[in-house]
Every structure is written in C-alpha cells, then in structure tokens.
C-alpha positions as CSV (number, residue, x, y, z in Angstrom):
1,X,2.6,16.3,7.3
2,X,-0.8,14.7,6.6
3,X,-2.6,17.3,4.5
4,X,-0.4,17.2,1.5
5,X,0.5,13.5,1.7
6,X,-1.3,11.3,-0.8
7,X,-1.8,7.7,0.1
8,X,-3.1,5.1,-2.4
9,X,-4.8,2.2,-0.6
10,X,-5.0,-0.9,-2.7
11,X,-7.3,-3.8,-1.5
12,X,-9.9,-5.8,-3.3
13,X,-12.0,-6.1,-0.2
14,X,-14.1,-3.1,0.9
15,X,-13.5,-4.0,4.6
16,X,-9.8,-3.7,4.2
17,X,-10.1,-0.3,2.5
18,X,-12.5,1.0,5.1
19,X,-10.3,-0.1,8.1
20,X,-7.3,1.7,6.7
21,X,-9.5,4.8,5.9
22,X,-10.8,4.8,9.5
23,X,-7.2,4.7,10.8
24,X,-5.7,7.3,8.4
25,X,-8.5,9.7,7.6
26,X,-8.4,11.4,11.1
27,X,-4.7,12.2,10.4
28,X,-5.6,14.4,7.4
29,X,-4.0,12.3,4.7
30,X,-5.4,12.5,1.2
31,X,-6.7,9.0,0.6
32,X,-7.3,7.3,-2.7
33,X,-8.4,3.8,-3.3
34,X,-8.0,1.0,-5.8
35,X,-9.7,-2.4,-5.9
36,X,-7.4,-4.3,-8.1
37,X,-3.7,-4.4,-9.2
38,X,-4.4,-3.0,-12.6
39,X,-6.4,-0.1,-11.1
40,X,-3.7,0.5,-8.6
41,X,-1.0,0.9,-11.3
42,X,-3.2,3.3,-13.3
43,X,-4.1,5.4,-10.3
44,X,-0.5,5.5,-9.1
45,X,0.5,6.9,-12.5
46,X,-2.2,9.6,-12.3
47,X,-1.5,10.5,-8.7
48,X,2.1,9.9,-8.1
49,X,1.3,9.2,-4.4
50,X,3.5,9.7,-1.4
51,X,2.8,6.1,-0.3
52,X,1.1,3.0,-1.6
53,X,-0.5,0.6,0.9
54,X,-0.7,-2.6,-1.2
55,X,-2.6,-5.7,-0.4
56,X,-1.0,-8.9,-1.6
57,X,-3.9,-11.2,-2.2
58,X,-6.0,-9.8,-5.1
59,X,-7.9,-11.6,-7.9
60,X,-6.2,-10.0,-11.0
61,X,-2.5,-9.6,-10.3
62,X,-1.1,-10.0,-6.8
63,X,0.5,-7.3,-4.8
64,X,4.0,-8.7,-5.3
65,X,3.6,-8.3,-9.1
66,X,2.1,-4.8,-8.7
67,X,5.0,-3.9,-6.5
68,X,7.5,-5.0,-9.2
69,X,5.5,-3.1,-11.8
70,X,5.6,0.1,-9.8
71,X,9.3,-0.3,-9.2
72,X,10.0,-0.8,-12.9
73,X,8.3,2.5,-13.8
74,X,10.6,5.6,-13.8
75,X,7.8,7.9,-12.4
76,X,6.9,5.5,-9.6
77,X,10.1,3.7,-8.8
78,X,10.8,5.8,-5.7
79,X,7.3,5.9,-4.3
80,X,7.3,4.0,-0.9
81,X,5.3,0.8,-0.8
82,X,4.0,-0.9,2.3
83,X,2.7,-4.4,1.7
84,X,-0.4,-5.2,3.7
85,X,-1.5,-8.8,4.0
86,X,-2.8,-11.7,6.1
87,X,0.3,-13.7,5.0
88,X,2.7,-13.2,7.9
89,X,5.2,-16.0,7.2
90,X,8.8,-15.2,6.6
91,X,8.8,-16.3,3.0
92,X,6.0,-13.9,2.1
93,X,7.8,-11.1,3.9
94,X,11.0,-11.9,2.0
95,X,9.1,-12.0,-1.3
96,X,7.6,-8.6,-0.6
97,X,11.0,-7.0,0.1
98,X,12.5,-8.7,-3.0
99,X,9.6,-7.2,-5.0
100,X,10.6,-3.8,-3.7
101,X,8.4,-3.1,-0.7
102,X,9.7,-0.7,1.9
103,X,7.8,-2.3,4.8
104,X,5.2,-4.9,5.7
105,X,2.1,-4.8,7.8
106,X,0.2,-7.9,8.8
107,X,-3.6,-8.2,9.1
108,X,-5.5,-7.7,11.3
109,X,-4.3,-4.2,11.5
110,X,-2.9,-2.6,14.6
111,X,-3.8,1.1,14.5
112,X,-0.6,2.3,16.2
113,X,1.6,0.1,14.0
114,X,-0.1,1.4,10.8
115,X,0.2,5.0,11.9
116,X,3.8,4.6,13.0
117,X,4.9,2.9,9.8
118,X,3.0,5.3,7.5
119,X,4.4,8.4,9.3
120,X,7.9,6.9,9.3
121,X,7.8,6.3,5.5
122,X,6.2,9.6,4.7
C-alpha cells in the first residue's frame, strides 16, 4: 500500500510537516511537502498525489480555498483531501466538508488517528 502512495503534506509551519513526516515515513509512503497554498496547488498538479493532507491556517490562501481550487481542477478533483487544523469547532469542520474535504484531523495529532484515516482514504 504505502510504497506507491504519494502524499502531499501542506503546512506553512515546519513543525507540522515534520510531525506528519515522523508518523507517515515509517509506513513507506512517498512524502512531498508544500509550505503555502499556491505551492500546494502547483505541486499537486505536478504529482497528482494519492492524498493531500492540507492545513487550514496558512498566510497566502487558506486551506479551505486550496481545497476548493483542487476540487475545481479536472485532474485533481478526485484526489482525496484530509483537512488538518487546530480549528476543531463544528463550523470549521462543516466549512471543510463544504469545500470538498474527505475527512478532518485536529491538531495536536494523534498518531493512530492519522494513520487510520490516511490508510482508509488511500
């Protein structure tokens, strides 16, 4: 499962990217990283990943907008997206699903939750 599965991790904070890398790297996923919404869209077009782990709170364009942009592109519309964020209120969750996210993970990360959700989506 893991070796051929490409995951694009999008988070403007290095700590967030490193935590997800520490959880997913041992599972043999191919990991790619983006630090902004614009970079995420460009990398997604180049890679056509099997999954995007997308932070919401970023300085350029937020994750909800990136999610909508990914969903509106023919090549990327079916790529699964899991929103990752410190926003754990119901309105933010609803906004993520309306934007097109497949699932939602709240920070701080729970290793088992992340692995289960990633494996279920892939």
